[in-house]
C-alpha positions as CSV (number, residue, x, y, z in Angstrom):
1,X,-7.3,-10.7,-5.7
2,X,-4.6,-8.9,-7.5
3,X,-7.3,-7.8,-10.1
4,X,-7.4,-3.7,-10.1
5,X,-4.3,-4.2,-8.0
6,X,-2.0,-5.7,-10.4
7,X,0.9,-3.4,-11.3
8,X,1.9,-3.2,-14.7
9,X,5.6,-2.3,-15.1
10,X,4.7,0.7,-13.1
11,X,7.4,3.5,-13.7
12,X,8.5,5.6,-10.6
13,X,11.3,6.9,-8.7
14,X,13.3,8.7,-6.5
15,X,14.8,12.2,-5.2
16,X,18.3,12.4,-7.2
17,X,20.8,10.0,-6.0
18,X,18.8,7.8,-4.1
19,X,17.9,4.0,-5.1
20,X,14.1,2.9,-5.1
21,X,12.5,-0.9,-5.6
22,X,10.0,-0.7,-8.0
23,X,7.8,-3.7,-9.1
24,X,6.6,-4.7,-12.8
25,X,3.7,-7.5,-12.1
26,X,4.5,-9.5,-8.9
27,X,8.0,-9.1,-8.8
28,X,10.6,-6.2,-7.6
29,X,14.0,-5.1,-8.9
30,X,16.3,-2.3,-7.6
31,X,15.9,0.7,-10.4
32,X,18.2,3.4,-11.0
33,X,17.6,7.2,-9.5
34,X,16.3,9.4,-11.8
35,X,16.1,13.5,-11.4
36,X,13.3,15.1,-9.2
37,X,12.5,16.8,-12.3
38,X,10.9,14.0,-14.1
39,X,7.6,14.6,-15.8
40,X,5.4,13.8,-12.2
41,X,2.3,11.3,-12.6
42,X,-1.4,12.3,-12.6
43,X,-3.1,11.1,-9.8
44,X,-6.9,11.9,-9.2
45,X,-8.0,12.8,-5.7
46,X,-11.4,13.5,-3.9
47,X,-10.2,17.0,-2.3
48,X,-11.7,19.7,-0.4
49,X,-10.8,23.2,0.3
50,X,-13.4,24.3,2.6
51,X,-15.9,22.5,5.2
52,X,-19.1,22.1,4.3
53,X,-21.9,19.6,2.9
54,X,-19.8,16.9,1.1
55,X,-22.1,16.8,-1.8
56,X,-21.0,20.1,-2.2
57,X,-17.3,21.0,-1.2
58,X,-16.1,17.6,-2.3
59,X,-14.4,18.0,-6.2
60,X,-12.5,15.5,-8.1
61,X,-9.1,16.9,-9.0
62,X,-6.2,16.0,-10.5
63,X,-2.5,16.0,-8.5
64,X,1.1,15.5,-8.9
65,X,2.7,12.6,-7.6
66,X,5.8,14.0,-5.4
67,X,9.0,11.8,-5.9
68,X,9.9,9.1,-4.0
69,X,12.3,9.7,-0.7
70,X,14.4,7.2,1.1
71,X,12.1,6.6,3.9
72,X,8.7,6.9,1.8
73,X,6.7,4.8,0.0
74,X,4.9,4.5,-3.3
75,X,1.5,3.5,-3.0
76,X,-1.2,2.3,-5.4
77,X,-4.9,3.0,-3.9
78,X,-6.8,-0.3,-4.8
79,X,-10.1,0.4,-2.2
80,X,-10.9,3.4,0.7
81,X,-14.4,3.1,2.2
82,X,-16.6,6.2,3.5
83,X,-17.1,5.7,7.0
84,X,-18.8,8.6,8.9
85,X,-15.9,10.2,10.8
86,X,-14.9,11.0,7.0
87,X,-18.5,12.8,6.5
88,X,-17.8,14.3,9.9
89,X,-14.7,15.6,9.1
90,X,-15.4,16.9,5.9
91,X,-18.6,18.9,7.7
92,X,-15.8,20.0,10.0
93,X,-17.4,18.6,13.4
94,X,-14.7,16.0,14.0
95,X,-12.2,16.0,16.8
96,X,-9.4,15.9,14.2
97,X,-9.7,18.2,10.7
98,X,-6.5,18.1,8.8
99,X,-4.8,21.5,6.9
100,X,-7.0,22.4,3.9
101,X,-6.8,21.7,1.2
102,X,-7.2,18.0,2.1
103,X,-7.8,14.3,0.6
104,X,-10.7,13.0,1.9
105,X,-11.0,9.5,3.3
106,X,-9.0,8.1,6.6
107,X,-9.2,4.3,6.0
108,X,-8.4,2.0,2.9
109,X,-5.9,-0.4,1.3
110,X,-3.2,0.1,-1.3
111,X,-0.1,-1.7,-3.1
112,X,3.1,-0.8,-2.8
113,X,4.7,0.2,-6.0
114,X,8.1,1.3,-4.7
115,X,10.4,2.2,-1.7
116,X,13.0,4.7,-1.1
117,X,16.4,3.0,-0.1
118,X,15.7,3.2,3.5
119,X,12.6,1.6,3.9
120,X,12.7,-2.0,5.4
121,X,9.3,-2.9,6.8
122,X,7.6,-3.1,3.1
123,X,8.5,-3.8,-0.5
124,X,7.0,-4.0,-3.7
125,X,3.9,-5.9,-4.1
126,X,3.0,-5.6,-0.3
127,X,-0.7,-4.0,0.8
128,X,-0.3,-1.5,3.1
129,X,-2.8,0.6,5.2
130,X,-2.7,3.8,7.0
131,X,-2.0,3.9,10.5
132,X,-3.1,6.9,11.7
133,X,-6.4,9.4,10.2
134,X,-5.8,12.1,8.1
135,X,-3.8,10.0,5.2
136,X,-6.4,11.0,2.4
137,X,-7.0,8.0,1.2
138,X,-9.6,8.8,-1.8
139,X,-6.8,8.8,-4.4
140,X,-5.7,6.9,-7.1
141,X,-2.2,6.9,-5.7
142,X,0.5,8.8,-3.5
143,X,3.7,8.5,-2.1
144,X,3.8,8.6,1.7
145,X,6.2,8.2,4.7
146,X,6.9,4.4,5.9
147,X,5.9,6.0,9.4
148,X,2.5,6.1,8.1
149,X,1.5,3.0,6.9
150,X,0.9,-0.5,8.2
151,X,1.6,-3.6,6.1
152,X,-1.3,-5.9,6.1
153,X,-1.4,-9.4,4.4
154,X,-2.4,-9.9,0.9
155,X,-4.2,-13.2,0.8
156,X,-7.6,-11.2,3.0
157,X,-10.3,-10.1,1.0
158,X,-10.0,-7.2,-0.7
159,X,-12.8,-5.5,1.5
160,X,-12.3,-6.4,4.6
161,X,-8.6,-4.9,4.0
162,X,-10.0,-1.8,3.0
163,X,-12.1,-1.4,6.2
164,X,-10.1,-3.3,8.4
165,X,-8.2,0.1,10.6
166,X,-11.5,1.9,12.1
167,X,-14.7,-0.1,12.8
168,X,-13.0,-3.7,13.6
169,X,-10.4,-1.5,15.9
170,X,-12.7,-0.1,17.5
171,X,-15.0,-3.0,17.9
172,X,-12.5,-5.1,19.6
173,X,-10.8,-2.5,21.8
174,X,-14.1,-1.9,23.4
175,X,-14.9,-5.0,24.0
176,X,-12.1,-6.2,25.7
177,X,-10.4,-3.2,27.5
178,X,-13.7,-1.5,29.9
179,X,-15.2,-4.8,31.6
180,X,-13.2,-8.3,31.9
181,X,-15.8,-10.2,29.9
182,X,-16.0,-14.3,30.1
183,X,-17.6,-16.7,27.7
184,X,-21.3,-16.4,28.0
185,X,-21.2,-12.8,29.3
186,X,-24.1,-10.4,27.4
187,X,-23.1,-6.9,25.4
188,X,-26.1,-5.0,24.2
189,X,-25.6,-2.1,21.6
190,X,-27.2,0.5,19.4
191,X,-26.3,1.1,15.9
192,X,-26.1,-2.4,15.3
193,X,-26.3,-2.4,11.4
194,X,-23.3,0.0,11.7
195,X,-19.4,-1.1,10.5
196,X,-18.9,-1.3,14.2
197,X,-22.2,-3.1,15.2
198,X,-21.3,-6.0,12.8
199,X,-17.6,-5.9,13.7
200,X,-19.2,-6.2,17.2
201,X,-21.4,-9.0,17.0
202,X,-18.7,-11.1,14.8
203,X,-15.7,-10.9,17.3
204,X,-18.1,-11.1,20.2
205,X,-19.0,-14.3,18.8
206,X,-15.5,-15.1,18.3
207,X,-14.6,-14.2,22.3
208,X,-17.9,-16.3,23.0
209,X,-20.0,-13.8,24.0
210,X,-23.9,-13.2,23.8
211,X,-24.9,-10.2,21.9
212,X,-28.3,-8.4,21.9
213,X,-28.3,-5.9,19.1
214,X,-30.5,-2.7,18.5
215,X,-31.6,-1.1,15.1
216,X,-34.4,1.3,14.2
217,X,-37.0,0.0,12.8
218,X,-36.8,-0.4,8.9
219,X,-39.7,-1.8,5.6
220,X,-36.6,-4.4,5.3
221,X,-36.8,-5.1,9.2
222,X,-36.9,-9.0,8.8
223,X,-34.1,-8.8,5.5
224,X,-32.0,-7.1,8.3
225,X,-32.5,-9.5,11.1
226,X,-31.9,-12.4,9.3
227,X,-27.8,-10.5,8.1
228,X,-26.9,-10.0,11.5
229,X,-28.3,-13.0,12.8
230,X,-25.9,-14.9,10.1
231,X,-23.0,-12.6,11.1
232,X,-23.8,-14.4,15.1
233,X,-26.1,-12.2,16.6
234,X,-28.2,-13.9,19.2
235,X,-30.9,-11.1,19.1
236,X,-31.7,-8.5,17.1
237,X,-34.0,-5.9,18.5
238,X,-35.8,-2.2,17.2
239,X,-35.6,0.3,19.6
240,X,-39.9,0.2,19.8
241,X,-39.2,-3.4,21.2
242,X,-36.6,-2.4,23.6
243,X,-39.1,-0.4,25.1
244,X,-41.7,-3.0,25.7
245,X,-42.2,-4.5,29.5
246,X,-42.0,-7.8,27.6
247,X,-38.3,-7.3,27.3
248,X,-37.9,-8.5,31.1
249,X,-38.5,-11.9,29.8
250,X,-35.3,-11.9,27.9
251,X,-33.1,-11.8,30.8
252,X,-35.0,-15.2,32.0
253,X,-32.9,-16.9,29.4
254,X,-29.6,-14.9,29.5
255,X,-27.6,-12.8,32.0
256,X,-28.2,-9.1,31.8
257,X,-25.6,-7.0,29.8
258,X,-22.4,-5.7,31.6
259,X,-21.8,-3.9,28.6
260,X,-23.5,-1.5,26.5
261,X,-22.0,0.5,23.2
262,X,-23.8,3.2,22.5
263,X,-23.4,5.0,18.9
264,X,-26.7,7.1,18.7
265,X,-27.3,8.9,22.2
266,X,-30.9,10.2,23.1
267,X,-33.2,7.7,24.0
268,X,-31.6,5.1,23.0
269,X,-28.9,5.8,25.0
270,X,-30.8,5.4,28.1
271,X,-32.5,2.4,27.3
272,X,-29.0,0.5,26.8
273,X,-28.7,2.2,30.6
274,X,-32.2,0.9,31.7
275,X,-31.0,-2.7,30.6
276,X,-27.3,-2.7,31.8
277,X,-26.7,-4.8,34.7
278,X,-25.6,-3.4,38.0
279,X,-21.9,-1.7,38.2
280,X,-22.0,-2.7,34.3
281,X,-20.4,-0.1,31.9
282,X,-21.6,2.1,28.6
283,X,-19.2,3.0,26.4
284,X,-20.6,6.2,24.2
285,X,-18.6,5.6,20.3
286,X,-20.8,8.0,18.7
287,X,-23.7,10.7,18.7
288,X,-25.9,9.9,15.6
289,X,-28.7,11.4,17.0
290,X,-27.3,14.0,18.1
291,X,-28.7,14.3,21.0
292,X,-27.1,14.4,24.9
293,X,-26.6,10.8,26.7
294,X,-29.1,11.2,29.9
295,X,-28.3,9.1,33.1
296,X,-30.7,9.2,36.3
297,X,-29.4,9.6,39.5
298,X,-30.8,6.1,40.4
299,X,-28.7,4.2,37.8
300,X,-25.3,6.0,39.4
301,X,-26.3,5.5,42.6
302,X,-28.4,2.1,42.9
303,X,-26.8,0.5,39.6
304,X,-23.7,2.0,40.2
305,X,-23.1,2.1,36.7
306,X,-20.4,3.5,34.4
307,X,-20.1,6.1,31.2
308,X,-17.0,6.1,29.2
309,X,-16.5,7.1,26.3
310,X,-14.3,5.7,23.1
311,X,-12.3,7.8,20.5
312,X,-10.0,5.2,18.6
313,X,-7.2,8.3,17.4
314,X,-6.8,9.0,21.2
315,X,-6.3,5.0,21.5
316,X,-3.3,5.6,19.2
317,X,-2.3,8.5,20.8
318,X,-1.8,6.4,24.5
319,X,-0.1,3.5,22.9
320,X,2.3,2.7,20.8
321,X,2.6,2.0,16.8
322,X,3.5,-1.7,17.6
323,X,0.4,-2.0,19.7
324,X,-1.4,-1.4,16.8
325,X,0.1,-3.3,14.6
326,X,-0.6,-6.1,16.7
327,X,-4.4,-5.2,16.9
328,X,-4.5,-5.2,13.3
329,X,-2.7,-8.6,13.3
330,X,-5.0,-10.0,15.7
331,X,-8.0,-9.0,13.8
332,X,-6.2,-10.2,10.2
333,X,-6.5,-14.0,12.1
334,X,-10.1,-13.3,13.0
335,X,-10.2,-12.8,9.1
336,X,-8.5,-15.7,7.9
337,X,-10.4,-17.8,10.3
338,X,-13.7,-16.2,8.7
339,X,-14.7,-15.1,11.8
340,X,-14.5,-11.8,10.9
341,X,-16.2,-10.3,7.6
342,X,-16.0,-6.9,5.9
343,X,-19.3,-5.3,6.4
344,X,-22.2,-5.1,3.2
345,X,-20.4,-3.1,1.0
346,X,-21.3,-1.2,-2.2
347,X,-18.0,-0.8,-4.5
348,X,-18.4,2.6,-6.5
349,X,-15.6,3.8,-9.0
350,X,-13.7,7.2,-7.7
351,X,-15.4,9.0,-10.6
352,X,-18.8,8.5,-9.4
353,X,-17.8,9.6,-5.7
354,X,-21.1,12.0,-5.8
355,X,-23.2,8.6,-6.1
356,X,-21.3,7.4,-3.1
357,X,-21.1,10.6,-0.8
358,X,-25.2,10.4,-1.0
359,X,-25.8,7.2,-0.6
360,X,-23.2,7.1,2.6
361,X,-25.9,10.0,4.3
362,X,-29.2,8.2,2.8
363,X,-31.4,6.8,6.2
364,X,-31.3,2.8,6.1
365,X,-28.6,2.2,3.7
366,X,-26.9,-0.6,5.4
367,X,-24.0,-1.0,2.5
368,X,-21.3,0.7,3.1
369,X,-19.9,2.7,0.3
370,X,-16.2,1.6,-0.7
371,X,-14.5,4.0,-3.6
372,X,-12.6,1.9,-6.1
373,X,-10.2,3.1,-8.1
374,X,-9.6,1.4,-11.1
């Protein structure tokens, strides 16, 4: 588990007059302070100075590591995924944009190298993930303030920790916040092979919920179907199958869905609405088709369906850091019980970032690209 995260007597320090704790191997000790003018450590990071095509604007650069202050944490990044929101942010069409130039990446896991004298929540050797987006995780190491990080157990799989803070959180909140679902109830979703979709399947199964999972047709559809069913999916259908009249036979053996989760929009979301139970809710959390969600007047009047939206960043703004940490720990417990695994992943060394960026936007690639920092 320690692998690339093992710390080899790392040297670090603090601003003059402040003590930091440093981790050599697995242990830690109080280190003497040193001057902030000491020679900085080189950091490799994926930086973009303006918005545009990620393949063209993202560059691997060397940055200086800042000194560790009293409330700071020096973190060695271990792994960080490439999510659709990361791509959107670089393109400049996301709801939250960092000040440029910026380091890419909103999610990942790192290991604490050293902490300032005022830090009490974590110690050297602990694993941490970002508490909020925009932290810039596509880098080998960084110094962050304590309030921007959350500690996670270091005995969960590395890929699970690296992909914990966005997609599983989104899946859990959507499954629990909009409808009071009980074991045996049904959920329908599109983009079911996405990171959120795979988390929805597993968390729903852990909650005793049944799922109808819609995906785009593709040459290896049977392989994908088998993969999703191995995660707990009850039904896996293509968009074309969802439109067929025979769909009505499906609901002879299971209830109509009370909750629909839409990440696509356009015709796909229209089909989800068509199969939603009267009074049910469709939650939109993405728009991969770049087409509007259209609901007919009859669906709103005679079926009384509800249309809602979800954005994890807004949920965090509306809830306390303690509530987000509890959400993270809830998901860690599911991971510990084997009820939640990371999505299918491909680990790519940081220096090969161009290959990872290209794969992350290629159609029908079900494997999430994870940048490794070794």
